[in-house]
N, C-alpha and C positions, 0 to 999 in steps of 0.2 A: 564766346571767347576763343580764341584763335589758339591758343594754346592747351586748352580741353581738347582741340580737334587734334592736335596733334597725343597728346594726354603726357604733355610735359610741361612744368608751371616752374613759375619763380614766385615768390611774395618778396614785397616793397615792403621793408621795415623803417620807411623814412615818414621820421615825423616833420608834418607840413608847418608847425608853426615858425620856424626857423626860417623859412624860405622868403617871406617878406610881408609887410605890413598893407600894402595898397590895393586898392581891390582891383586893380588892372594887374598889378603883380602877380597876385592869386590866379587872375584868371587865365596869364599866357603861363602860368608854371601848370596849369591845367591842363592848357592844350597842349604844353609838350607831353608832359607825362604821357596824352592819352595819344599822341603819337607814336610814345614809345610802348604803348601797348600794357601802361604801368596803371591801370584801373583803379588801383587802390589809391595812390597816391595821385591819381587828377581826381578822386570821389573827396579827399580831403582838402585838397586845395575849393574846390568848388563849396565846401562846406565852410570855408574861410570865406569865401567870395559870397556867399548866401547871407552871412550875417551884416553885411554891408547894404542888404535892400530884401528884406522878406518877402518882397511884393514880386520875385522874381520867378515867377512858376517857372520859368524855364531853367533855373540853377536845381529847383526841384526833380525836374523830370531829367537835367542831366544827370544828377546825382545817383537815379532811378535807376537810368542806363549803365552808370559805371558799377554801381553794384550787381547788377544781373551779368555783366561781364564777368565779373570779379567772384561769382558765384555765388555771392552774402543774398540769397532767394528771400530769407525774413524779412532782414532789412528793406532789401527791393519792395516787398511786397507794400511796407511802409508806405515808402515814397510814391509808389504809383496810387496807393489808393488816395494818399493828400493832392497830388495830379488830378484824379480824376474826380473829387470832392471838388477842387475850388475851378477847376477848367471850364468856364463859363460858356468863353467862348471856341471852346472844341478847339485849342490850336494844340492838344498832341492827343489826337483819336489812337496813338496806339497804346497809350498809357491803359488804357481800360482792358486791352489784349494782355498787355503783359504782364498786368496785374494778375489775371486768370492762369496766365503761365506761371509764375511764381507762387501761386495757390497750389497751381497744380504739383511743380517739384516740390510742394512741401506735404503731399498727400492730403491735402485740404480738396477735396476732390469737388464733394455737394460746391461748395465756395467758387470753385472756380467754374464751375460749368455755368453758374450766374453772373459771372464777370462775361464769359462768351457770350452767351446770351445775349447781355450787354451792350456789347462790342457788335454782334450782328444787327440787333435791331437798331441802333443809332450809325453805324457806318458798313452795313451791309453792300457789297459792291464797290463801296469807293476805292477800296485797293485789292486787287484780286489775289495777292499772294496773301497779306491778312484774310482776307474772307475766306480765302482755302484753308489757313493755317488753324484760323478758329473752328471751323468747321469739324477738322479732324481731329484738332484736341477736345472738342468738346464731344465729339465719339470715343476718345481715347480715356475719358476721364469715366464716362459712363460704363466702357470696358473694364475700367480700374476697379468700379464701386462692384461690381461682381467679381472681380478677380480675386481683389483682398477676402473673399468670402473659400476663397478653394486656395487654402493654405496647404504647401505641399509638406505633409506628416513626416513622410520619410527624410526631413533635411532636416539636419542641426547645424547655424550659422553661426562660427564663432567670429571675433575679432583678434588677429594674432596680437597681443601684448606685447611680445620683445622684440619684435622684428617693425613693427608700425612707429613712427611719428609724430610729431607736429606736421613733419612737411611730408611730400604724396610720395607712397610709394604704389608701385603697380608691375603689373606685366607681372605675375607668380606663374612659376611654372618648376613645377616637381620633376626630380629624375635621380633614379636611382639614390633615392631616400633623401636627396639635399632639394633644397628651395630657392631659385634663382627666381633673381627680382629687379627692378630699378628703384630707387631710392633717390629724390633730386632734393638734397639735403645738403650738398657739397657747394659752398661759396666761392665762386670764381676767383681766383687770387687776382691783387693786383686791378681790381674796379676801376675803370675808367671815371666812373663819376660814385662817389661812395655815399651820395643819396640815394643811389638807386642799384645795388648790387646784384647781379646776376647770381643764380644758383644753377650747380650741373647736377645733371642724373649721372650716377652708377652702377653697372651692374654687382648686383651682392650674389654671395651663395650662402646660405643658412641650414646647418644640422641641427638636427634634435630641436626645432624651435628657439633655438638662439639667436643672437642679434648676426648680423648675417656680417660678411667678411668681401672685403673687395677685391675683384679676381685685377690681379695685376696686369696680366698680358693684353687683357681687353681696354680697360679704363686709361683715360687721361687727366689732366690738370684743365684743359682747355678745351674739351668739346663734350657734346651731351652724348652717353654712351646709355641707350635701354634697351629692350625688347629682346629676350633670349628665347633661341628655338634652333632644335638641334635635328642635322640630318636624318633619319630612317635607319642608318647603319650607327647612327653618332658618333661620325669621323667630321662631320664639318657643325660648324658656329657660328647662325646667321643672329645679326643684329643689328641697332638701328647708331647711325653717329649723324646728330644736328649739330648745326652751328648756329649762335644769334647772329645776325645782321642789325646795319645801323639802325636800322626802327623799333628794335630789341624782338621782334618777329624770327622766326625758326623756320629754315630749312634742313630738311634731314634724306638722308640716302642710306641705304641697305647695302652693308660689309659682310664679308665671312671669312674666320680661321677657317684652318684645318685642326683640328685635335691631336695635341701630341699628347696628351696625360690629364691625370685626373687635375681638372679646372688647369690645364695647360694649352695652352693657343699660340699658333703661329703666326705669321705675316697676317696682316688685314689684306684683304681683297676687297678693291667695290666693284659690285656688281654694274655690266655691262649699262652705257646709257640712255638704252633703249627703256632700260628698267627704273633705273635714275633720272630722271630727263632734270636736267641743271635748272630747267626755270621752275620749276614745282617739287613737290615734297614726296617722297617715297618714303614708308615706315611701316612699323610694324608687321615685320616679315613672320611666318609660320608655315610649316613645313605637313604637306600632304601626303596622300599614296593615292594612287591608282589603281584600283584590283586587277582592270580589265588589262591595261598594259605593263604595269609593271613597272611603270615611271614615277619618280616623286614630282611634285606638284609647288610652286615655291607660290603662297599667298599672300598678300600683302595690301597698304592703303596706300592710295593717292589721292592727290587730286587734280592730276593731269587730266589735258582735254579727251575727250573721245566717252566720257561718264554719264551715269544717269543722274547726277548730283552735285553736291559738294564734294565729300570723302568719300569714292568708290574703294569696293574690294577688289583688286585685279589679281590674275594667277597668270602663272608660265610653268610650263612643262621643262621638266630639268629631264635631258637625252643621257643616256649612257656614257655618252664624255662630259658629261657634267656640264653641259652646255647650256645657255637656258633661251626657249623660244622667245619670240615678240610676244609681248604680254597683252592679254584680253580680259575685257571687261567681265565680271562674272552677273551678267544681266539678271539671271533667274531670282539675286539674293538681293541686290541693292536696289535703293530707292532714290528721291528726289531728294531725300535729308541725307544725314552726313551716316554712313553704314563704316563703321571700324573694328578693331581691334579681333582680326579672325584667329581662330585655332582650329584644326582640322583634328576630330578624334580618330584615330586609323582603326582601334579595334572594332568601333562601332559605323566604320566610313561615315561619320556627321561633324559637318564643319557647324561651329558655335562662333557668334559673332554678336557685338552690339549696334544698336540703330536707332534713330532717332524718327525712323520716317515709317514704322506701322506702330500701331495701335496697343500700346503696351500701357507702363502705368505712371509714365512722367519722365522726363530727360531721355537718356540713353536705357536700356532693357536691352537683357538679355535674350538669344534667339538661337534655335538649332533648325539645320534642314539635312536632311539624309542623302545623301549621294546615291541616286540610281541612273547608271549607266553613267551617257556624257553631261546630268541633269541632275539641278537639286529638285525636292520635291517640297511637300509642303511645309510650311515655316512653322516652327514649334515656339512654343514662348515657358520659359521658364519661371515656374509660379512661385509667389511669396514662402518662402522669405528670401531667395536668394534675390527676384527683381524687388525694387521698390519704386516709389515716387523721385528719388535721387536718382545721379547715374551709377548706371552699376556696370562694368566693364572687363576685358580681361579674363575672360571666365576661361580655365583649363579645367582637363579632369584627368585623373587617373585612368590607368587600362584596364582596372576592373569595376569603374564606375562607382568604387565607393567613395572616393572624396575628390572634390573641388575645389579650386579657388577663383577668387577671384576681388577685383578693386571696385571700390565704393566710397562716395563724400557723404554716407547715409548720415544722420544724424547721432549717430554711435563713435563715427569718426574724432580725430583728432582735430582741433584746428588752432593756430595760431593766435588771434584772437577771439574769444569765447565771446563778446559781445558783438562782435562780427559773425560769428555762424558763419563761415565761408572757407573754403579753400579746398581742403588736400584731403589728399583718397588713401583710402588704409587698405592692407592686405586682408579679405574674410575667408576662410575656408569652411567650407560645407561638407560637413559628413552623411552620408546618406544609408541609411539602414535598407536593406535590400528587402526592394518588395518583390513577393514571389507571387505570380500569377499565375493559374491552373484553368484551366477548361476540360469541363467535361459536358460532351455533346450524348444523349440520349437519345438514339432512332425509334421512333413507334411508326406503325399506320393508323389512319381510323377505321376500324371494322363498323360497319351499322350502326356510327354515334359516340362507337368509344373506341380509347387508343387502347394498344396493347403491343408490347416490345417487339421491335424489327431487327431478326437476327441479318449477320449476313451483309448489312450495309456498307459502304464505304464512305469513310469523312473524312475530304480533302482539307487542310487549314493551310490557305495563300494570304502571301501578302497583298494588301488591297492597289499597294504604291506601283507595287512592280508587276503584281501579276504572277510570281515567285510561290510555287509548292514548296510550302515550308513543310510539310508532314503528311503523311497518310495511313489513315489504319482502316482495316478491315475487319471488322469483328465475326467471327461466324457462331461463337457460344454465348455471347451476349449484348445488349443493348449499348453498355458502356465504351465511350470510345474517351480517352485520356490525353490533353495536350498542354505544354509547357508553354507560356505567352511571355513577351517582354512590354516593357512600360512604351506608351506613347507612339501604340501603333494604330495601323486601323485594318481590322483583317476580313479578309470571307472566307467564310463556312460553307463549304459545297457537299451536300448530303445524295448520295445516290445509291442503286442500287438496280440489275438487270431486274428490266420491267417495272419501274417505277417510274414515276416524272421528279428528276431532281431539284432539289430546292437550297438554295442561296441563302444564306441569312448575315450580318454583316457585325462586327462586334469591335469596339475600339477599348483600345486601353488607355485612353486619355483621360490625366486629370483624377490617375486613380493612384490614390498616395499610400494604402496599406496593402499588407498581403488578404490575397484574395480568390477566392475559386468563383469561376463564373459556371453557370449551368444552364447550357441550349437544350432544349426537349423539341426535337425536330421531327414530323410526321411527313412520312413520305404517303404522295398517294398513286394508288398502284394505275397504271397505263390501263386503259380499258380499250374495248373495241363493240363495233355495235353487231349484237347477234339477232338476227331475221330468223323465227322458224315458221312454219308453212304447214298445216296437215293437208295429205290430200286424200284421195282413195287409192286402195292401191293399185286398183285396174283401171279406175276411165279416169284418174288423174283430177277429179272434180274436185273443189274446194272443199273442203270438210268445217262446216258452221257448228259453232256448239260443243267445239272441242277444248277439252282441257287439257295443260302442257303443266309438269312437272319441274322444274330446274333445281338439282343438285350437284353443290360444289365439289367434287371430289378429292380438289385438291387442298382445300381447309374446310376442314369437317365441321367447325364454327360457324359458319357462313350460312344464315339461316334458311331452310328450304323454302323456294317459291314454288305456289301451287297459283297458277291462274286459267280464266274460264273467262274465254271468247264468244257471248251469245250471239254477235252477229257478224264475225267474221273468221276466217281460220288462220290471223296473223299473231303474232306475239313477239314481242321488242325487249331488247333487256341490253345490260350491257355488262360485259364479262370482262373479267383480266386476264391479261397477256401469261402467257405459259400456265394455265390452269385447265384442267381437265373437268367437265362438266357430265351429267347424266340427264339424258332430257327422256321423258316421258310423257308422249302424247296418247292422248286415249279418245272415244267419244260413246256416248250411250250404242250401244248397239254394235258396235265395233270392237275387237281385240285393243290392246294395251300394244305399244311399242316401245324400246329403250333404245337409247340413240346416246353412245359416250364422243363428246366431241372433244381432241384437243386443241385449244387454240393456239399452238405452235404449230401442228400441221396442219389446221383446217388455210382451204383459200381462202385469201383477204382481198377482197376491193375495196379499196380508197378506206380503207379502216371496217368494213363490214365484211360478216360472215354470216352468208344465206347456208338454211339448213331446213330441208324437208324432212316431215316424216309419212312414211305411208302408209294408212291405217286399214287390216282388211276388216271388212264387214263381219260379223259375228257377239254373241255375246259377252260382254267383259270377263263372266266366269264362266270357263270351260275346266272342265267337261259339266255340262249341264243334267243334273240329275235328278230323275221325278218318281217319288215313291206312291207302292202299292200295300194293302193288306193280303195279308195271306191268302193265294189262289183267287186272286182277284187281277183280272175282271172273270165276270163268268162263271161262278165258282163248281168246280167236277166236270167240268166241261172238256173234251176231249177236241174241240174245235181249234181252227188256227184263227181264226178272224172272229172280231166283234163286230156289234154295234155302238160300244157305250164308247163316250166320248172321255175323256181322262179325266174331265171335273169330276163327273161322277164317282168312279172309286174314289179320286182323291178327297171329295167332302165326307163318304161312308167312312174313311181313313181314318180321316184328322178327326172325326168324330168321336173314335176310339180313344183316342189319346189317353184317358184314366185309366181303361181296363188294360192299357198295354203297361201304364205306369205300374199299377198294382199286382200284376201279374207275370211282371218279367222278371229275370232273374239278375238283370242289371239295370235296377230300377232309379239309379242315383241319373242315368245317362241319356232317362227316354223324355222329361223334359225340351230339354236344351233339342235332340234331336226332331222331337215334333216343330217344334219353333221354328229352329234354323234352318234344319233339313226338308222336312217334307213340308211346310208352309213357304220355306225361304223359293225352294223350287220351284213351288206353284206361281208365287207371285213371280219370279225372275222368268219363266216360259212366259209371262203374260206381254212383260216390256220386250222378249225377244221376238215374239209373236209381231207384235209393232214394228219391230227392227226391219225385218223381213219381207213384212206390207209397204214400207218406204223404200225399201231398196227394189220391191217386183216394181213399184209403181215410177221408180226410174229407170226403168226400163233395164235392171240389172240380173245378169242370169245366176241363180243362185242352187249350190248341190247342199244338200244338208245327210247329213248319215245316221239314223239312228237303231240302239241297239238296245235289246231284252235280256233282262238276267231274273233269276231265281235263286230262291235257297234250295237245298238240297233235299229237303224233305221228301218230296215223293219221287217216282221213276226218272230218271234220266229222258224218256219218250215225251212221256206227262211235262215236266219242265218245259222243254224245247216249244212245245205247241202253246204253255200259258207264257211264257217268252214274247211268240210269234204275238199273240191276241194282247200284251201290253204294247209292244211296238203299234199295232191297228188302234189301239184307243189314244195312244200319242197321237198319230196320224190322224184318225177321224176328228183330234181337238183343232189340227193345222186347219180340217178342210172347211171344219164348221166356221173357223175364225174368219177366212178367205169366202166363205160363199159359194156362189154362183161363180164367183172369179178364180177358184181353183181348177177350175176343169179345163179351163184356158189358158192357167199358168204350167200346167203339165202336158198338157197340148202340143202347146206352144214351145214346149223344151225348156221354157223359160224357169224352171224349177222341177228339180228332180230329186226324190228322196231315194236315199237306198236303205233296208228293212233287214236285220239281223238279228237273230235269235239264237242267243247262246246259253239259253236255257240255265242248268247248275254249274255247266261244264267250268266256269272261271270262279267258281265262289270258292273260298279258301278251305282247306280239309279242317280245321278248326270248327268251321261253323257246323254247329249239332244237326244233326237230320232224322234225332228220334222220333218217331210218332209217339211215342208215350209222353214223353217230357217238351211238356207245350211250353214251359214256359223258357226253354232253351231254345226249339225249336221253331217258335211261334213268336212270343213275346219278347225274347231278348232283344240286346240292342246289334248285334254281331248279325242274327237271323233278319233283323230287318232292314239294314243296310246294303242287304244282298236281293230284296222284290223293290225292282227300279227298271227305270229305263232310261237310259243315257244316251245324249247327245252329244256326241265326241267330236265332231268337225261339222264346220259352215265354213264352205268354200263359193268367193264369187266366179263363176267360170266365165269364161267366152262362148 
């Protein structure tokens, strides 16, 4: 219906029975009414003509068409259904499609889908336009079935009882506590055809919800005046002026008047012809604002050429001298169908409009699009109960976004003739309860399969459409980062910390209708480097197979220490964290241990890898190596400096006296562990040490060892000095016996060098008892026993 496109309506109160009684007369009258866009009158005449011959199915189809154009959806559905049921020759193929469309407009989506499917099965491809429309509207119905489940619980929609009449009230706009709107209830004075009186629209203003008062400076009694819009500074008032033509069609143009006082306006000024093209309609002005250029923008609707479809939204920039640029088509919003009733909400930089071209709930639905730079972003849909299966248009919104208004012909609206259930638009108020949306981002890291708090992380909240950083929080004391969110937005949550891999997650606040706190737990993974550790002999730089490596994280004490043994190689490989310090402890049997502290920040990194060589010196893993003797052994009461005894002999004799020492010691509680761990432990370690020496010598290494002899202070200094030398000799004899015939060759070739030192009692602590009479203290005590020993204090590999 063309008048819906302009969103101004007239209502025919004509009673057809007085026009004439012949079939031809009724048909002629119907044709004339249709040419004048009097669809209700044409329907009445067609119904009278149909009574002359009820077999004429074309009259039923034509009546259905008139009811469709008149917006009488239920009655049109009945008539189209009658046509579909009786059209055995397929003379009216579009009846099935339009039957589905009428069902859709009443919210009967499943029944509408069935009709669209029927049309596609019978007529698919016969008419390209209707095939595309049927596919599109079927998808829209399927979409609507999902949308009706997503009621926006934050909004309450109420019909404004005191403002609405049985005629159409549209274009609500609240400003400074007053509601401006347009009402099509004023009959044109002195109509040329009393059977078809025309109705005019005027702009009214209401205070406190009361019936509106006509603004006298703007309105007149000969033209249709509608659509209120104020400039950003409230010093200009824009509106539409429309005239009926000879075919009852309407042509509109946009005007403005200067504001001279409260609801007082100056002279009407028609906008330039390049906006008000005399061949087409320009209507529904709205004023927006460009935050980048600080200029006002005029949005309006026109069916002028150059658009994407039928009625399109256009815009013109208003310069500093209040001049208008050439209008441009808002291509990013418009569709091939009708796109109408723009409203620009300046606080949120968002355009609201109604369209038939998107997958809505049926008819005109209200959409929004946020302006991003010079273009508009994703098209958003206003959920039920604002949008419905009926025509929902002229949405406006308060600055605080808590109150909106729109017009609709939904079932709760007032109709002139209830049995027709058609025509008129009413104004509805949408009150919004604030929906508070919060976000708590909890930062963590994964450690050995468990997550723990990550402090010092930075979380950035980013608008996914514009990539603008809305907020950024770094929390050094806790893992919680709190943000406030806005509805109907898409966010990126970027979490980062130095030496960790950043992570980005998405969050949508679309279709959120209640206050809610979102919680996102985001665990970061530490950046890692590849660590390669190699064990080498410190002199020969030969690879040491069969070594052990201990890796301890000194930065994070909760990380489990790693101990690895490589039987077949000298290499160890790990993933280590950036900015962490590690203690690396390398060891090998018969070699000493070596510790290296590695800081991954200062280490040399090549293509993401760190190499660390650990050089081990040959020698027992436990230095010094102490070997213990019984009192005055070997060779008791001898003044010789040498002995033929190997260490094994005095060791066995001494270890056999374990119980005797426990029973006679002044410190019996210490003696069991002394014999097991120190006496026997020393002898066992000596065997390992000798094997290690043999392996090293076989590998042509040169070895230097130092052996020291000690005694307790029970005898004279000289005697003890000789005793110490005998003890050193017994250990040397043990080494000679172990190597056998090869020993002399090692010594003669210089491959093995042994340094012998006897300290006697000179290094014994003063508190060690030297009493000859007190054997418990001077012989059997733990303190005295600890001084009777040989110590291998140094093992060096020499060149």
